[in-house]
N, C-alpha and C positions, 0 to 999 in steps of 0.2 A: 715674643711668644707669649712665654708661658702669662705674663700677665693679663693678654687678649683671653685664654682659656680659662681663666681661675674665675675674669671678671665675666666672660658670657657661663661658665656653670652655676655663679650667684643669681646669675640674668632669671638662664632658664628653674633656679630652684623655688624662685622666687614667682615664678608664673607659674610652676606647678604646686603652689603656695595656697595659687590663686582661680584655680581654675579644677574642678572637684575631678578626681579620677584620672586626669592628663598625666600621660606620661611625660618627662624629656626625650627631644626629638635627638634619637642620637645623629643622623644626618650633621646636626650641628655639629657635632666633635668631631665628625669626619671631613665638614668640610677644612676645622682649622688646624688638621693635624698635617706636616710638612710633606712632601716626596720625600721617602727612607723615614720617617718617622715611628715614632710606637705609640698606641694610643692604649691604654692603660685607664679602663674609666672604672669608678667606686661602686663596689655592688648595688645591684639594683636592675632594675626594669625600663628599658628604654623603647622609644615608638619605633617603628620602622612605617614604609618602607624607607632602605636603603640605597643610594648609590656610590658606587666608592672609581671614582674616575682617575685615583694616582695608586703608585705604588707602597702602599704602608701596612704597619702589623698592627692587629688589635688584637691581645691580648684579652680576652676574659677572666682568665682565673677559675673557671668555671663559676663564677660569680652574678656573670653578666648575664641577663637573658634579654634578648629586641623581640618585642611583639610587634609584629606585620600587621595586627589589630583590622584582620580579614579583610585586607587589600591588595592586591597584588603579589607581588615574588617580595619575601621580607628581607633579603641581604642581593642585590645587585654588583658584580664586581665587574667594570667592564677596563682595568688599567694591567697589564702584564707586572707580574713581581708582589703580588699581592698575597698576606699570608694572614691567618682568620684562625684564630685556635681560643679553645676555651669556653665558646657563647652557647648558648640557650636558644633559639631559633623557632620560635612558632608562631601557630594563628596566619598563615597565608591567606591567601585570596584561595578563591574555589573554581574557578573558569579554569577547562581544562582546552581552552582555546589559546589564551596566552600563558599558556604553560605557566599557572604562578603554583609556587616551590619558596622552598627555604634558604637555597641560593641558587643562585643562577651565575654559573661561571663561564664569561665569554670573552676567556683572555689565556693568556700561556703564561707559565714557569710560575705558578701559584703554589703554593700549601695550604691544603684545607683540613685540620689537623683536632685530635681528640673534640669536636664540639657533639652536643647534643640537638638533633632536628626531631621534633615532635609536632602532630594538630597541625599538617600542612598537606596540602596536596599531593605535590611532587615535595620528591627531598630535594637530592641535588643533580640540576640540571647542567649539561653542560653542552655550550653549544659554539661548535667550532671554538674549539677549547684546547690547545696542544701543550705535551710537557708538565704538565700539573700534578700533584701529589695529594691525593684523597686518601685519609690516613686516620684509621680508628674514629670514627664517625660513629653516634649512633643514631637511625631514621627509623620513624615509622609515620606514618601517613594516618590519617584521622581517622574514625569510625566508619565504618560502611560496608557497601559488597564487596568483595573483592576487585570486580570488574570497573566498580566507577571509584577508585580509589586512582592517584597519578603514579607513577615509577618511584621508585628509593633510588636507584639513580638512573640519568637517563643519560647518553652518551648520544649527540647529533652532530658525523663530521668534525669527530674530534680523534685528534691522533694519539700517540706515544705518551699516554698519563699512564699512572701509579693507582690504584685503588687496591690496597691493603690495609688488613684490622678493622674494618667496618663490619656494623653488626649489626642490620636490615630486617626489619620485622613488620607485617603488617602490614607489605605497601601491595603495589599490582603487577607489578615486574620489577628488574632491573634488564636496561633495555639499553643495545649501540645498533645504531641503525648509521651506516654510510661511514664507521669508523674504525681502523686499523692499528695494527699496532701498541694494542691497549695490552696492559697486565693487570690481570684482576685476583688477587695470592690472599689468601689467608684469611676471607670472609666469611661471615657466618649470615643466610640467608633464610628468615623463618615463615611457616602461617603466611605466608605469601600467596598468590597467583601462579606465575610461572619464574620461577626463581631468575633463570637468566635467559635471553630471547639473540641471537646476532642474525642481523637482517643488512645483507651487503655487507660485511665487516670480516675482511679478512683479513692473517694472520695478525691472529690475539692468542693470549695466552691464559688460560685458565686451570689456578694450581692450586690445592693445599687449601679448598676451603669444603664447606661445611654447609650441604643446602639440604635442611630438616623440617618437613608437615607442611611442602609447600603440595599445591596442586599437581602441577609440573615441575622438572625440575632445569635440566640446559635443554631449548633448543636452537640448533642452528639452520639457517634458512640464506640459500646461496651468497655462500661464506665461507671462501676456499683455508684450506690450511692453519684450523681453529686449532689449536694443543688443546685438553681436556687431562689434567694430570691429575694423581694424587688425591685426587678429592671426596668426598664420604656424600656421600645423598642417598636418606635417611627415611624410612614412613611415610611413601606417596601413594596412599591405597586406591585412588579416586579409577572408576574403571575406565574413564579414558582418558587415560595419562600415561605419560613414560617418565622414567627420569631422566634420559635422554633421547632425542627424536633428534636424527639429521634427514637434509632433505636437499638434493640439487645442491649438495659441498664435494669439493674434489679434495682430497691429503689432509682431511681433518682426521689428527691421531687420538685417540682416549685411551689411554696407559695408566697402568699401576690407581683405578680407582675402589670406591666399596660400593657397591649399590645393592641395598641390604630393605629390603621389608617394602615392594612398592609392586604395583600392577604391573608392571613392563619395564623391565633394565632400560635397554636400551630398542628404538624402532628406527629401523634404516630402509629406504629403495635400493632399488640394483640400482649402480650408477650406468649413467646414460652414456659415458665413452670410457673407455678404457682405462684412464688418466683421473675420472672420479670417482678412485676407491677412498675406505677408511680403513682405518690400523684398528683393531681393538685386538691389546697386547696388555696382560698380564693386570689383567681387572680380575676381581670376585663379582660373581654376585650370589647373595643369599637370601631366599626368602624369600624368594619374589613369584608372582603367579605365573609372569612370564619372562623366563632373564633378558632371550632377545628373540624379536617380531622384526622377519625380514617381507618387504612386499613387493613387488614386478615378479618378472618374467625369468629373471636371469643372478645369480650371483656376482664374486668380484670379488669380492675385500677380505683384506687378510686378517686372521682370527687364531690367534697364536698364545702361547702361555696363558690362559684364565680358567677360573677356578668356577664350579659351577657344585650350590652346597643348597640343597633343600626345595632346591626352586620346584614350582610344580610340575612347572611345563618349561624347559630347559630351553628349545629353539622351537619357536612357531612361525612358519609360513600363509603368505597367501596364496601360494601357490608350489607343486612340491620342486620345484626349478630355482625358488630363491632363495634358497643358502645351497643349494647345491652346489653352484659355482664358486662359491668361498672359498678359500684358503684355511679351510683349517685344518692346524699342526698343535703340536706339545699341552694339549689342554687336559685340564683335572676334571671329571668326570665323576656326581659320585653313584652314575647309575652304571656304570664300566662295568660289567660282569667277566673279565677277561681277567689274566692273568700275566706276571712279567715272571717267566721260570729262569731267564735268564741274568736275571737282574741289573739288566741296564738301564731301570729308574722311568722303564717305555713296555705299554703292552704287548704283548705277541699278536694280538688279533686288534686289526680297526674296531673303532666304536661307532657304529653305523647307528643311528635314528629315522625310527622309519613312521611312516603316518600311523595311526591307530584310533583308538576313540577321539583323541585331539582334537582330529580334525573336523569333528561335531561342532566344536563351538567356535573353528575360523569358517567352519559353512555358515552356521545358525544363528548370529551371536547373541538370538537369547537362552542359548545355551552355557552361555558362559557362567551363569549364576551358578551351575552344578560343578564347575570343575571341582576335582580333586573330591567330590562325594561319594559314596560305595557305590549309585550307581553308575557313575563315569567307568568308575573301576571294573566293576564287573564285566561291563559291554568292553573294555580295552581287555583284559582278561580272556574271554569268550574268542577276542579277536585273532590275539597273540595264538591260544589254544588250539583252534578250527576256525584260520582264515577263509571266508569264501570267495577271497581273491587276492592275489599277491601285493603284498603293501609298497606304498612307492617309499623309495628313500630318501630322506630331506638332509642331510649331509653322513658326510664320512671322516672322522680323524686318522687316519692313518696312525700316526705316533704318540696316544692316547698317555699322559701322563701319573704313573701310580703317585696317590700321597705317600 
């Protein structure tokens, strides 16, 4: 087998020398690697597309480029137990219908680590792929409008995968569709459209990730029991976006996240059923236009131990009752004006938030441009000084914590 590999290598070298600009086909070397074998290629560039149909390991040691030459997916993995490491995958096709990607993983128990994927439409596509590890890869789509790029990582009907330590930039989204029990831990997503989107994808864990400069952060749609904890969601100022958005999803836990300098920290609708509540605990909302925005006719979410710092509007609502029915407790409010005379760490009086001039931009979106301006500050001051009608209560935190 070794002699055969050498002969084919020499043959491929001769072919390269006789055809200007041609690359040796990587499929050739994959086909002669036995099941369980390790393919280590000499440094250089090789032509794709490539299809792997047996359990092998390919170790590029950071010196091997696989060029899809603008056609289809660069590498497709159809066998369980494949390891791809240290490869540079580039120049996929451009078909959204065919989901042309740097890597298609349509198998189980694989390891995809330490690869660089760029100038591709989609990055890594997991299609009915379970129990895989996708770790420490660098993924970038090709230049163009964000909506015309592909997903950096795309999961479709894929379960129990670990996606860890990847750096994803300038893609469209990271998308989970009908995919449950996955762990997305310690990744970076930056300068993309939607950082992450879950659609009909319950029981996923999103932990210790950093999302920076995207149009939107994390969107959870019809996905129950998703846990979002210890993440940093930063610098998402687009007026139409949210760092977090949750709709029609029950038992979602949003805990110990830092949400800083965003247009809206979190957007959530009222639960349609009592069990469709969201747990918002121990998060830090700082310097956002709006920290929390609730829409619908009633509340019901659990909101404990959060810290609100320097937000223009801490809580906004579509109706006065949208947030009033939430369970507010033990939050730290930088706008709290009470005292803690008994030194028990909680304010002596509840922290109440009323509708004043901030209601103007909720009723008239064009007024949003003037949020935080002296004009609205003056209107707010006059309303508080001499209200023409009693303002409506948005929320009441009975035990505000004193920092």
